[in-house]
C-alpha positions as CSV (number, residue, x, y, z in Angstrom):
1,M,-0.1,0.0,0.0
2,P,1.2,3.8,-0.6
3,S,2.9,5.3,2.3
4,T,1.2,7.1,4.9
5,T,3.6,10.0,4.7
6,V,2.3,13.0,2.7
7,N,4.1,14.0,-0.6
8,Q,6.7,16.6,0.2
9,D,5.7,18.9,-2.7
10,L,1.9,18.6,-1.6
11,Q,2.7,19.5,1.9
12,H,4.7,22.4,1.0
13,E,1.6,23.8,-1.3
14,R,-0.6,23.4,1.8
15,E,1.8,25.5,3.9
16,K,1.4,28.3,1.4
17,C,-2.4,28.6,1.7
18,S,-3.2,32.2,2.8
19,F,-6.7,31.0,4.6
20,K,-7.6,28.5,7.2
21,N,-9.1,25.5,5.2
22,E,-11.8,24.9,7.8
23,D,-13.2,28.5,7.1
24,F,-13.6,27.8,3.4
25,T,-15.0,24.3,4.0
26,V,-17.6,25.7,6.5
27,W,-18.5,28.5,3.8
28,W,-18.5,25.9,0.9
29,I,-20.8,23.3,2.8
30,G,-23.0,25.9,4.1
31,G,-22.5,26.3,7.8
32,E,-20.9,24.3,10.6
33,A,-24.0,22.4,11.3
34,K,-24.2,21.3,7.7
35,L,-20.5,20.4,7.7
36,K,-20.9,18.5,10.9
37,E,-23.7,16.5,9.4
38,K,-21.8,15.8,6.1
39,R,-18.7,14.3,7.8
40,S,-21.0,12.3,10.2
41,R,-22.7,11.0,7.1
42,E,-19.5,10.1,5.4
43,K,-17.9,8.5,8.4
44,F,-21.4,6.3,8.8
45,F,-21.3,5.3,5.1
46,L,-17.7,5.0,4.3
47,S,-16.7,2.8,7.1
48,E,-19.3,0.4,5.8
49,P,-17.2,-2.9,4.7
50,E,-19.9,-3.7,2.2
51,F,-19.0,-0.5,0.1
52,F,-15.3,-1.9,-0.5
53,D,-14.6,-3.3,-3.9
54,K,-12.7,-6.7,-3.9
55,V,-11.8,-6.1,-7.4
56,P,-12.0,-2.8,-9.2
57,L,-15.1,-2.7,-11.2
58,H,-13.6,-1.9,-14.6
59,F,-12.1,-5.5,-14.5
60,V,-15.5,-7.2,-14.1
61,S,-18.4,-7.7,-16.6
62,H,-21.3,-5.4,-17.5
63,K,-23.5,-7.9,-16.0
64,E,-21.4,-8.0,-12.7
65,V,-21.4,-4.2,-12.6
66,Y,-25.0,-3.8,-12.6
67,E,-25.5,-6.7,-10.1
68,E,-23.0,-5.0,-7.6
69,S,-24.7,-1.6,-8.1
70,V,-27.9,-3.1,-7.0
71,R,-26.2,-4.8,-4.1
72,K,-24.6,-1.2,-2.9
73,S,-27.8,0.6,-3.7
74,T,-30.0,-1.7,-1.2
75,V,-27.1,-1.4,1.5
76,I,-27.2,2.4,1.2
77,F,-30.9,2.8,1.7
78,R,-30.9,0.3,4.7
79,K,-28.4,2.6,6.2
80,V,-30.4,5.6,5.3
81,K,-33.2,3.8,7.4
82,Q,-30.8,3.3,10.2
83,M,-30.1,7.2,10.1
84,Q,-33.7,7.8,10.1
85,E,-34.1,5.5,13.2
86,Q,-31.4,7.6,14.9
87,G,-33.2,10.8,14.3
88,K,-30.8,11.7,11.5
89,D,-33.3,12.2,8.7
90,G,-33.2,14.8,6.0
91,V,-33.2,15.6,2.4
92,D,-29.5,16.2,2.5
93,N,-28.8,12.5,2.9
94,Y,-30.7,11.9,-0.5
95,M,-28.9,14.7,-2.0
96,A,-25.5,13.5,-1.0
97,L,-26.3,9.8,-1.9
98,L,-28.3,10.3,-5.2
99,G,-26.5,13.1,-7.2
100,G,-23.7,14.1,-4.8
101,L,-20.3,13.2,-4.5
102,L,-20.8,10.5,-1.6
103,G,-23.3,8.4,-3.6
104,S,-21.0,8.5,-6.8
105,G,-17.9,7.6,-4.5
106,I,-19.7,4.5,-3.1
107,I,-21.4,3.4,-6.7
108,K,-19.0,4.6,-9.1
109,E,-21.1,3.6,-12.3
110,G,-24.2,5.1,-10.9
111,N,-27.1,4.2,-8.7
112,P,-29.9,1.9,-10.2
113,L,-32.4,3.5,-7.7
114,A,-31.5,7.1,-8.3
115,V,-34.5,7.8,-10.7
116,H,-36.7,6.3,-8.2
117,F,-35.9,9.2,-5.7
118,V,-35.0,11.9,-8.2
119,M,-38.0,11.7,-10.6
120,F,-40.5,8.8,-9.9
121,L,-41.3,10.1,-6.3
122,P,-41.3,14.0,-7.6
123,A,-43.5,13.1,-10.4
124,L,-45.9,11.6,-8.0
125,M,-45.7,14.6,-5.9
126,G,-45.9,17.1,-8.6
127,H,-48.4,15.5,-10.7
128,G,-50.6,13.2,-8.5
129,T,-53.8,14.4,-6.6
130,P,-53.9,14.1,-2.7
131,E,-55.8,10.9,-3.2
132,Q,-53.1,9.5,-5.7
133,Q,-50.4,10.6,-3.4
134,A,-51.8,8.9,-0.5
135,E,-52.2,5.8,-2.5
136,W,-48.6,5.6,-3.9
137,I,-46.1,7.8,-2.1
138,G,-45.9,5.8,1.1
139,R,-45.1,2.5,-0.6
140,A,-42.7,4.3,-3.0
141,W,-40.8,6.2,-0.2
142,N,-40.5,3.0,1.8
143,C,-39.2,1.4,-1.3
144,E,-41.8,-1.3,-1.2
145,I,-42.2,-0.6,-4.9
146,I,-39.3,0.6,-7.1
147,G,-40.2,3.2,-9.6
148,T,-38.9,4.9,-12.8
149,Y,-39.9,7.9,-15.1
150,A,-40.2,6.7,-18.9
151,Q,-40.6,9.5,-21.1
152,T,-37.8,9.5,-23.7
153,E,-38.4,7.1,-26.7
154,L,-36.2,5.5,-29.3
155,G,-37.4,7.8,-31.9
156,H,-37.9,11.0,-29.6
157,G,-36.2,12.7,-26.8
158,T,-36.3,16.4,-26.2
159,F,-39.1,17.1,-28.6
160,I,-41.9,15.7,-26.1
161,R,-44.8,16.5,-28.3
162,G,-43.5,14.0,-30.7
163,L,-43.7,11.2,-28.4
164,E,-45.7,8.2,-29.9
165,T,-46.8,6.0,-27.1
166,T,-50.6,6.0,-26.9
167,A,-53.0,6.0,-23.8
168,T,-56.3,5.5,-25.1
169,Y,-59.4,5.6,-22.7
170,D,-61.9,2.8,-23.0
171,E,-65.1,4.1,-21.6
172,R,-66.7,0.7,-21.6
173,T,-64.3,-0.6,-19.0
174,K,-63.1,2.7,-17.6
175,E,-59.5,1.8,-18.5
176,I,-56.8,3.3,-20.2
177,V,-55.1,1.1,-22.7
178,L,-51.3,1.6,-23.5
179,N,-49.6,0.8,-26.8
180,S,-46.3,1.1,-28.4
181,P,-47.5,1.5,-32.2
182,T,-44.1,1.5,-33.7
183,L,-40.5,0.6,-32.7
184,S,-39.6,4.1,-32.6
185,S,-42.3,4.6,-29.7
186,Y,-40.4,2.2,-27.4
187,K,-39.4,3.9,-24.3
188,W,-35.6,4.0,-24.2
189,W,-33.0,5.3,-21.6
190,P,-35.1,5.6,-18.3
191,G,-32.5,4.6,-15.4
192,G,-33.6,1.6,-13.4
193,L,-36.1,0.4,-16.1
194,G,-34.0,-2.5,-17.3
195,H,-34.3,-5.0,-14.4
196,T,-34.7,-2.7,-11.3
197,A,-38.0,-1.0,-11.2
198,N,-41.5,-2.7,-11.2
199,Y,-43.5,0.4,-11.6
200,C,-43.2,3.5,-13.8
201,V,-44.6,6.9,-14.5
202,V,-45.1,6.9,-18.2
203,I,-45.5,9.9,-20.4
204,A,-47.9,9.0,-23.4
205,Q,-50.4,10.7,-25.8
206,L,-53.9,10.8,-24.2
207,Y,-56.9,9.8,-26.4
208,S,-60.5,10.0,-25.5
209,K,-63.7,10.4,-27.3
210,G,-61.6,10.1,-30.5
211,K,-59.4,13.2,-29.7
212,N,-55.7,13.6,-28.9
213,H,-55.4,15.7,-25.6
214,G,-51.4,15.8,-25.6
215,I,-48.9,14.1,-23.3
216,H,-50.0,13.1,-19.8
217,P,-48.4,11.0,-16.9
218,F,-49.7,7.4,-16.0
219,I,-48.7,4.9,-13.4
220,V,-47.9,1.5,-14.8
221,Q,-47.1,-1.7,-13.1
222,L,-44.3,-3.4,-15.1
223,R,-43.4,-6.4,-13.3
224,D,-44.9,-8.6,-10.7
225,E,-44.4,-7.6,-7.1
226,E,-43.5,-11.1,-6.0
227,T,-41.7,-12.7,-9.0
228,H,-40.4,-9.6,-10.7
229,M,-41.7,-11.2,-14.0
230,P,-42.8,-8.7,-16.8
231,M,-46.5,-8.2,-16.7
232,P,-48.6,-9.2,-19.6
233,G,-48.3,-7.1,-22.6
234,I,-45.0,-5.5,-21.3
235,T,-41.7,-5.9,-23.4
236,I,-38.8,-4.7,-21.2
237,G,-35.1,-4.9,-21.0
238,E,-31.7,-3.1,-20.6
239,I,-30.3,-1.1,-23.5
240,G,-26.5,-2.1,-23.1
241,N,-23.3,-0.7,-22.3
242,K,-22.5,2.9,-22.5
243,L,-19.5,5.4,-22.1
244,G,-20.3,5.7,-18.6
245,M,-23.1,5.2,-15.8
246,N,-23.4,1.5,-16.6
247,G,-24.8,0.7,-13.0
248,V,-27.9,3.0,-13.7
249,N,-29.5,0.0,-15.9
250,N,-31.1,2.2,-18.5
251,G,-33.9,0.3,-20.2
252,F,-36.4,0.0,-23.1
253,L,-40.0,-0.5,-22.6
254,G,-42.9,-1.5,-25.0
255,F,-46.5,-2.0,-24.6
256,K,-49.2,-4.0,-26.3
257,N,-52.8,-3.4,-25.1
258,V,-51.5,-2.9,-21.4
259,R,-54.6,-1.9,-19.4
260,I,-54.7,0.4,-16.3
261,P,-57.3,2.0,-14.4
262,R,-58.6,5.3,-15.0
263,G,-57.3,6.4,-11.7
264,N,-53.6,5.8,-12.7
265,M,-53.6,8.9,-14.8
266,L,-51.9,11.4,-12.5
267,M,-54.4,14.2,-12.5
268,K,-53.3,17.0,-10.2
269,N,-53.2,19.2,-13.2
270,A,-55.1,17.8,-16.2
271,K,-58.2,15.6,-15.6
272,L,-60.0,12.7,-17.3
273,L,-63.5,12.3,-16.3
274,E,-65.3,8.9,-16.1
275,D,-67.3,9.6,-19.3
276,G,-64.0,10.6,-21.1
277,T,-64.3,14.1,-21.0
278,F,-60.8,15.9,-20.6
279,V,-60.3,18.8,-18.4
280,K,-57.3,21.2,-19.4
281,P,-54.7,22.0,-16.7
282,P,-54.6,25.6,-15.8
283,S,-51.2,25.9,-17.7
284,S,-49.5,23.5,-20.2
285,V,-46.1,24.2,-18.5
286,L,-47.4,22.5,-15.2
287,T,-46.8,19.1,-17.1
288,Y,-43.0,19.9,-17.4
289,G,-42.6,20.4,-13.5
290,T,-40.6,17.2,-12.9
291,M,-38.2,18.2,-15.6
292,M,-37.5,21.6,-14.3
293,F,-36.7,20.0,-10.8
294,V,-34.2,17.5,-12.2
295,R,-32.5,20.4,-14.2
296,V,-32.2,22.4,-11.0
297,V,-30.5,19.5,-9.4
298,I,-28.2,18.9,-12.4
299,V,-26.5,22.3,-12.2
300,R,-25.7,21.2,-8.7
301,D,-24.4,17.9,-9.8
302,M,-22.1,19.6,-12.3
303,A,-20.4,21.6,-9.6
304,N,-20.1,18.5,-7.4
305,Y,-18.4,16.3,-10.2
306,L,-16.3,19.3,-11.5
307,S,-14.9,19.8,-7.8
308,K,-14.0,16.1,-7.8
309,A,-11.9,16.6,-11.3
310,V,-10.3,19.7,-10.2
311,T,-9.2,18.2,-6.9
312,I,-7.7,15.3,-8.6
313,A,-6.0,17.3,-11.4
314,T,-4.6,20.3,-9.0
315,R,-3.1,17.8,-6.4
316,Y,-1.6,15.7,-9.2
317,S,-0.1,18.8,-10.8
318,C,1.7,19.6,-7.6
319,V,3.3,16.2,-7.4
320,R,4.2,15.8,-11.1
321,R,7.4,17.4,-12.0
322,Q,8.0,18.0,-15.8
323,S,10.3,20.2,-17.9
324,V,12.5,23.0,-16.8
325,I,11.6,26.7,-17.0
326,N,15.1,27.9,-16.4
327,P,17.9,25.7,-17.7
328,D,20.1,25.9,-14.5
329,Q,17.4,24.7,-12.2
330,P,15.6,21.4,-11.7
331,E,12.3,20.1,-13.2
332,V,9.5,22.3,-11.7
333,Q,6.0,21.1,-10.7
334,V,3.7,20.9,-13.5
335,I,1.5,23.6,-11.7
336,D,4.1,26.1,-12.0
337,H,3.6,26.3,-15.9
338,L,1.2,29.0,-16.6
339,T,-0.6,27.0,-19.2
340,Q,-1.4,24.4,-16.7
341,Q,-2.6,27.0,-14.1
342,Y,-5.0,28.2,-17.1
343,K,-6.4,24.7,-17.5
344,L,-7.0,24.1,-13.8
345,F,-7.8,27.4,-12.2
346,P,-10.8,28.5,-14.4
347,A,-12.3,24.9,-13.9
348,I,-12.0,25.4,-9.9
349,A,-13.8,28.8,-10.4
350,K,-16.4,27.2,-12.5
351,S,-17.1,24.5,-9.7
352,I,-17.7,27.2,-7.4
353,I,-19.6,29.5,-9.5
354,F,-22.0,26.6,-10.6
355,K,-22.4,25.6,-6.9
356,L,-23.4,29.2,-5.8
357,T,-25.6,29.7,-9.0
358,S,-27.3,26.3,-8.2
359,D,-28.1,27.6,-4.6
360,N,-29.7,30.8,-6.1
361,L,-31.6,28.6,-8.7
362,W,-32.8,26.4,-5.9
363,D,-34.2,29.2,-4.0
364,M,-35.9,30.5,-7.1
365,Y,-37.3,27.0,-7.6
366,N,-38.9,26.7,-4.2
367,Q,-40.2,30.2,-4.5
368,V,-42.0,29.7,-7.9
369,T,-43.3,26.2,-6.7
370,S,-44.9,27.7,-3.5
371,E,-46.3,30.5,-5.9
372,L,-47.7,27.7,-8.4
373,D,-49.4,25.9,-5.2
374,K,-51.2,29.4,-4.8
375,G,-52.3,29.4,-8.5
376,D,-49.6,32.1,-9.3
377,L,-47.9,31.1,-12.7
378,E,-46.3,34.6,-13.4
379,R,-42.6,33.6,-12.6
380,L,-42.8,30.0,-14.0
381,P,-41.6,30.9,-17.4
382,E,-38.7,32.9,-16.0
383,L,-37.9,29.9,-13.9
384,H,-38.1,27.4,-17.0
385,A,-36.0,29.7,-19.1
386,I,-33.3,30.2,-16.8
387,A,-33.1,26.5,-15.7
388,C,-32.9,25.5,-19.3
389,C,-29.8,27.6,-20.2
390,L,-28.3,26.9,-17.0
391,K,-28.5,23.3,-17.4
392,A,-27.0,23.4,-21.1
393,V,-24.2,25.7,-20.0
394,S,-23.1,24.2,-16.9
395,T,-23.2,20.6,-18.5
396,A,-21.3,21.6,-21.5
397,D,-18.7,23.8,-19.7
398,A,-18.4,21.0,-16.9
399,A,-17.8,18.2,-19.6
400,Q,-15.1,20.4,-21.2
401,A,-13.6,21.2,-17.9
402,V,-13.3,17.6,-16.8
403,E,-11.7,16.6,-19.9
404,T,-9.3,19.6,-19.7
405,C,-8.4,18.1,-16.3
406,R,-7.9,14.7,-17.7
407,L,-5.5,16.2,-20.3
408,A,-3.8,18.1,-17.7
409,C,-2.7,14.8,-16.1
410,G,-0.9,13.5,-19.2
411,G,-0.8,10.0,-19.9
412,H,-1.7,8.9,-16.4
413,G,-5.1,11.1,-16.7
414,Y,-6.0,8.4,-19.4
415,M,-6.0,5.5,-16.9
416,T,-9.4,4.5,-15.5
417,C,-7.6,4.5,-12.1
418,S,-7.4,8.2,-12.3
419,N,-11.3,8.3,-12.1
420,L,-11.3,11.1,-14.6
421,F,-12.6,8.9,-17.1
422,G,-15.5,7.8,-14.9
423,T,-16.2,11.3,-13.9
424,Y,-16.3,12.4,-17.6
425,G,-18.7,9.7,-18.1
426,M,-21.1,11.0,-15.3
427,V,-20.7,14.7,-16.5
428,T,-21.1,14.2,-20.2
429,A,-24.2,12.2,-20.1
430,A,-25.8,15.4,-18.6
431,C,-25.1,17.1,-21.7
432,T,-28.0,15.1,-23.4
433,Y,-30.4,13.5,-20.5
434,E,-33.2,15.8,-19.4
435,G,-33.1,17.7,-22.6
436,D,-30.6,18.2,-25.4
437,N,-28.5,21.2,-24.7
438,T,-29.2,22.8,-28.1
439,V,-32.8,22.5,-27.9
440,L,-32.7,23.9,-24.3
441,L,-30.8,26.9,-25.5
442,L,-33.5,27.4,-28.2
443,Q,-36.2,27.2,-25.5
444,T,-34.6,30.0,-23.6
445,A,-34.2,31.9,-26.7
446,R,-37.9,31.5,-27.4
447,Y,-38.5,33.2,-23.9
448,L,-36.3,35.9,-24.6
449,L,-37.9,36.9,-27.8
450,K,-41.3,37.3,-26.0
451,V,-39.6,39.3,-23.3
452,W,-37.8,41.5,-25.8
453,T,-41.3,42.2,-27.2
454,Q,-42.4,43.2,-23.8
455,A,-39.4,45.3,-23.1
456,Q,-40.1,47.3,-26.2
457,K,-43.6,48.0,-25.1
458,G,-42.4,49.3,-21.8
459,Q,-43.8,46.5,-19.7
460,E,-42.4,45.5,-16.4
461,L,-39.7,42.8,-16.6
462,V,-38.8,39.9,-14.3
463,P,-35.3,40.3,-12.5
464,T,-33.2,37.8,-14.7
465,V,-34.0,40.1,-17.7
466,Q,-34.3,43.5,-16.3
467,Y,-31.0,44.5,-18.0
468,L,-33.1,44.6,-21.5
469,K,-34.6,48.0,-20.5
470,K,-31.1,49.4,-19.8
471,F,-30.1,48.4,-23.1
472,L,-33.2,49.9,-24.9
473,S,-33.0,53.2,-23.2
474,S,-29.4,53.7,-24.5
475,N,-28.6,54.3,-28.2
476,Q,-24.8,53.9,-27.8
477,R,-22.5,51.2,-27.3
478,Q,-21.8,50.1,-23.6
479,T,-18.7,51.9,-22.3
480,W,-16.0,49.3,-21.5
481,D,-15.2,49.1,-17.7
482,D,-13.0,46.0,-16.6
483,S,-14.3,45.7,-13.1
484,V,-16.5,42.8,-12.4
485,P,-19.7,44.8,-12.2
486,G,-18.6,46.5,-15.6
487,I,-18.0,43.0,-17.1
488,I,-21.4,41.9,-16.0
489,A,-23.0,45.0,-17.5
490,A,-20.9,44.3,-20.9
491,L,-22.1,40.5,-21.0
492,Q,-25.4,41.8,-20.3
493,T,-25.2,44.2,-23.4
494,V,-23.7,41.3,-25.5
495,A,-26.8,39.1,-24.7
496,A,-29.2,42.1,-25.4
497,G,-27.3,43.0,-28.6
498,K,-27.6,39.6,-29.8
499,L,-31.0,39.3,-29.0
500,R,-32.0,42.4,-30.9
501,L,-30.1,41.2,-33.9
502,A,-31.6,37.8,-33.8
503,N,-35.1,39.3,-33.3
504,D,-34.4,41.7,-36.4
505,H,-33.3,38.8,-38.7
506,I,-36.5,36.9,-37.8
507,E,-38.6,39.9,-38.8
508,Q,-36.6,40.2,-42.0
509,R,-36.8,36.5,-43.1
510,K,-40.6,36.8,-42.3
511,R,-40.9,39.8,-44.5
512,A,-39.1,37.9,-47.1
513,G,-41.8,35.2,-47.2
514,C,-40.8,32.9,-44.6
515,T,-43.3,31.6,-42.1
516,P,-42.6,32.4,-38.3
517,E,-41.5,28.8,-37.8
518,E,-39.2,28.8,-40.9
519,A,-37.7,32.2,-39.9
520,V,-36.9,31.0,-36.3
521,N,-35.2,27.9,-37.6
522,L,-33.1,30.0,-39.9
523,T,-32.1,32.2,-37.2
524,S,-31.4,29.4,-34.7
525,I,-27.7,29.6,-34.7
526,E,-28.0,33.3,-33.6
527,L,-30.7,32.2,-31.0
528,A,-28.7,29.5,-29.4
529,R,-25.8,31.9,-29.0
530,T,-28.0,34.4,-27.6
531,A,-29.2,32.1,-25.0
532,D,-25.7,31.1,-24.1
533,A,-24.6,34.9,-23.7
534,H,-27.8,35.3,-21.4
535,C,-26.7,32.5,-19.1
536,R,-23.1,33.4,-19.0
537,A,-24.0,37.0,-17.9
538,F,-26.3,35.4,-15.3
539,L,-23.5,33.2,-14.2
540,V,-21.1,36.0,-13.7
541,Q,-23.6,38.1,-11.9
542,S,-25.0,35.4,-9.6
543,G,-21.3,34.3,-8.7
544,Y,-20.3,38.0,-7.8
545,E,-23.5,38.7,-5.9
546,M,-23.2,35.5,-3.9
547,I,-19.7,35.7,-3.1
548,E,-19.9,39.5,-2.2
549,K,-22.7,38.8,0.3
550,S,-20.5,36.0,1.7
551,C,-17.5,38.3,2.2
552,K,-19.4,40.5,4.6
553,T,-19.2,37.9,7.2
554,A,-16.0,35.9,6.2
555,P,-12.5,36.4,7.4
556,P,-10.6,38.6,5.3
557,E,-8.0,36.1,4.2
558,L,-10.8,34.0,2.9
559,A,-12.8,36.9,1.5
560,R,-9.8,37.8,-0.7
561,A,-9.5,34.3,-1.9
562,L,-13.1,34.3,-2.9
563,R,-13.0,37.4,-4.7
564,D,-9.8,36.1,-6.5
565,I,-12.1,33.2,-7.7
566,Y,-15.0,35.3,-9.2
567,E,-12.5,37.8,-10.6
568,L,-10.8,34.8,-12.7
569,Y,-14.1,33.6,-13.6
570,A,-15.5,37.0,-14.8
571,Y,-12.0,37.9,-16.8
572,D,-12.0,34.4,-18.4
573,E,-15.5,34.7,-19.5
574,A,-14.8,38.3,-20.8
575,M,-11.7,37.1,-22.7
576,K,-13.6,34.3,-24.4
577,A,-16.3,36.8,-25.6
578,V,-13.9,39.3,-26.9
579,G,-15.2,39.2,-30.4
580,D,-18.7,40.0,-29.1
581,L,-17.4,42.7,-26.7
582,L,-16.0,44.4,-29.7
583,R,-19.3,44.3,-31.7
584,F,-21.2,45.8,-28.6
585,T,-19.1,47.7,-26.2
586,T,-16.3,50.1,-26.7
587,I,-13.6,47.8,-25.6
588,S,-10.3,48.7,-27.3
589,E,-7.0,46.7,-28.3
590,S,-5.4,48.4,-25.3
591,D,-8.4,47.2,-23.1
592,I,-8.0,43.7,-24.3
593,S,-4.3,43.6,-23.4
594,R,-5.0,44.9,-19.9
595,L,-7.8,42.2,-19.5
596,Q,-5.2,39.6,-20.5
597,Q,-2.9,41.0,-17.7
598,K,-5.8,40.9,-15.1
599,L,-6.5,37.3,-16.1
600,E,-3.0,36.5,-15.7
601,G,-2.8,38.4,-12.5
602,A,-5.8,36.4,-11.1
603,L,-4.0,33.1,-12.0
604,A,-1.0,34.2,-9.9
605,A,-3.2,35.2,-6.9
606,I,-5.0,31.9,-7.0
607,R,-1.6,29.7,-7.4
608,P,-0.5,29.6,-3.7
609,N,-4.1,28.8,-2.8
610,A,-4.9,26.3,-5.2
611,V,-4.2,23.2,-3.0
612,G,-5.9,24.8,0.0
613,I,-8.9,25.5,-2.3
614,V,-9.4,21.7,-3.5
615,D,-8.5,20.6,0.0
616,S,-11.4,22.6,1.5
617,F,-14.0,21.0,-1.0
618,D,-13.4,18.3,1.9
619,I,-13.8,15.1,-0.5
620,P,-12.5,12.0,1.1
621,D,-10.1,9.7,-0.6
622,M,-12.7,6.9,-1.2
623,V,-15.1,9.5,-2.8
624,L,-12.5,10.7,-5.0
625,G,-11.5,7.2,-6.0
626,S,-8.4,8.2,-7.7
627,A,-4.8,7.1,-7.7
628,L,-3.8,10.6,-8.9
629,G,-5.8,12.6,-6.4
630,A,-5.4,11.1,-3.1
631,Y,-4.6,13.5,-0.1
632,D,-1.2,12.1,0.4
633,G,-0.3,12.6,-3.0
634,N,1.5,9.4,-3.2
635,V,0.8,9.1,-6.8
636,Y,3.3,6.7,-8.2
637,E,3.0,4.2,-5.4
638,R,-0.9,4.3,-6.0
639,L,-0.6,3.9,-9.6
640,F,1.8,0.8,-9.1
641,E,-0.7,-0.9,-6.6
642,E,-3.7,-0.4,-9.1
643,A,-1.7,-1.9,-11.8
644,K,-1.0,-4.9,-9.8
645,K,-4.8,-5.5,-9.2
646,S,-5.3,-6.3,-12.9
647,P,-6.5,-10.0,-13.6
648,L,-3.6,-10.1,-16.1
649,N,-1.2,-9.9,-13.4
650,Q,-2.5,-12.7,-11.3
651,E,-0.4,-15.2,-13.2
652,P,3.1,-15.0,-14.6
653,V,2.1,-16.4,-17.9
654,N,-1.2,-15.8,-19.6
655,K,-2.6,-18.7,-21.5
656,S,-2.8,-17.0,-24.8
657,F,1.0,-17.5,-24.8
658,H,0.7,-21.2,-25.1
659,L,-2.4,-21.1,-27.3
660,Y,-1.6,-18.3,-29.6
661,L,1.8,-16.4,-29.2
662,K,4.1,-19.5,-29.1
663,P,2.7,-21.2,-32.0
664,F,2.9,-18.2,-34.1
665,M,6.3,-17.4,-33.1
666,K,7.6,-20.9,-33.9
667,S,5.8,-21.0,-37.3
668,N,8.8,-19.4,-39.3
669,L,6.2,-17.2,-41.3
């Protein structure tokens, strides 16, 4: 096993840190009480012998990965029940174990029960009547039944209105009949669907009295509760190996005349009366409530996974020595190369800004949800729009940043035991599930076009788009100011300028004879970029405001370190948007040079604190699961130990030598 002695280079880095790690960790986790709870939870779970892998999972079969993931998931929730019995119940346990770092540390290939808690239960709560909730939620919460959420089909994903699964009401029997009329209508992708779940919330096209009423959710039993055999008319299975998340048990599902009671249609919003009469919901957007909840959670997940990747890559970069800067001096730590700092430090900043913005979004979600319960739908479109673009930008940026961290670790980052490959598999999947990123950006853009019209009419605007009023009131380009508030204003100007141009181009195309839909499609590249710009301005603003709020009570050394982080994030976003800033602001060549200098200055400010920051994320070694990123920094010893675990190294001569190599070598070709 690796030495218990901490690598000397890594120890020196820790001694440089200007703030107390514990101060940062308390801030990062959300207070001393939450930190105490987190560490207690980790100690409770990570000391469990049943969570230790006898053989690294990358050496076992696909089938064994699933079976081991199911085993661990049942142990996890048995232990959750123990915590509840000890009075330690709380939503944070589920957040940590389902989408958080602790859960991914225990089950590296994804939890097959995650969708049960993250989507099946929220769907019951969000779409079920009080009577339906009373019937189903207790059994689901106690895991007496295991559910999943089946929306995506083989032929349709993000375009929900195009789903083909049918749910036809039979007035004679008072039943709903589900069918998969084509192969492309088979449900495809739901986590836990393959062999884990026995119930499902199915999204299907409702038909009654010969009319299609659009998509609605239905509870369907998939497997017998005792034998787990598929129910009559159900075709079900697992979709196969993927780039990552192979423990999640993604599945396929087809229906052939599957009958369910009318009461199995979730009717909190829309209703189907006994005679087949359909009663519309107060708002069609209410149907998408579960997806909005998941998109809020995804932004937080991206912050978590990215914090893991930057911890691994930053620690490794302090241990690894490569090349010389001055010929008469020894090889330097890789982290001393400015290019390496630029790979790592903006990724550190992103993980922090994403976490803060996810907190902001979570507060907005809870506020809008409480307003919905009172029948107030006013801010629902705003939440939907910001959740869409934040999901798109955070997942795309996190995937790129994790890959950059892997590349920053050279060849060793390519090894599975670095856990950068596994982390990338978790992150890049999020670029597609719960909405294709491009489609989500276009949904945000559609909202921005409506808001643009409101702004032109002088109507009151909701907080996330109020900057449009300032843009419309000024006929001049934004005066460039390289302070963080100035950068926020400039990025908002970019978003507003892009929105104005996109709107103008849509109108021009309509005047040239295009239908409104054709005009939007022909302008869709601009629209997606507009939504991206809107989101990036929101991220910089959100991070700045939340850190400044924290700095009022933080120790001065920590406050300075936090400001270094948001400054780097702002400078980096501005540098990447230089072309747009030239179009819409007064930025000049000398301003750009100064901005580059400020970015490099922010890298230099973070350099002595880099290890202190990632240490303060407080991620245990078992959760990191990385030979490169362990706290002790004994990278080479851990790599060698991992290599020895390979099944090929359990015998001095593999049988392939005698079967193939030796005859081939003796054959005198």
